[in-house]
N, C-alpha and C positions, 0 to 999 in steps of 0.2 A: 159439664155442669152437673153438680150433685143435686139429686132430687130428694129433698127432705120435706117431711110433712109440715104444714103451716102450724104455727102456734094457734091454739084454740082460744078465742076470746069469748067468754060466756057472760051474758048479762046477769046481773045479780039476781033478778027475778026468775031466771031460768036455771040457776045453779042446781037446785034440788031435783030437777028433772034428770040430771046426770049423776049427781052425787048426793048421798043421804046426809053427809056431814060437811060442814056445819050448816045448821038451819039458816034461813035468810036473816033472822034477827041477829044471829051470831056473826054473820058476814057484815051486817051493817055496823055492829059494834067494832069489829076489826077495822072497817073502813074509816069510821069516825076517829079512831085513835091511831090511824095508820102512820102518822109522823113519828109517834113514839114507840110503836111496836114493830116497825120494819115491814109492815104490810103494804107500804107505798110501793114496794118493788113488785107487788102482785097485781095492783090495779092499774087500769088504763082509763083515762077520762077522755071522752070524745064529746065535746059540748057538755050537756048535762047528764049524759049517759055514763054510767060506771060499768066497766067490763072487768072480768076476772081473767087473768092469764092463767089458764089451767096448768100448764107445765110449771110456771113460776110459783103457783100456789103450793104444789107438792114439794118443790124444793124448799120453800119457806117453812112448810109444816114439818119437814124432816130436820130442819135446823133448830126448831124450837126445843127448849129443854122440857123435860117432863119429870114425872115423879121418879125418883131414883131409889 
């Protein structure tokens, strides 16, 4: 059996304790428009709680276009 680290699921309110960017308001904006911006691959909803999949967030962030 291969031992791999578990994916980290971080509550939105605790995101900035681990990462300085994006701020909570920015995360909430991304979550609100998640169906149209692809951020739905990053969030996990458990009941009313919204969690951010840390590894999926960085994959998503790296696939976003930027200033060229």
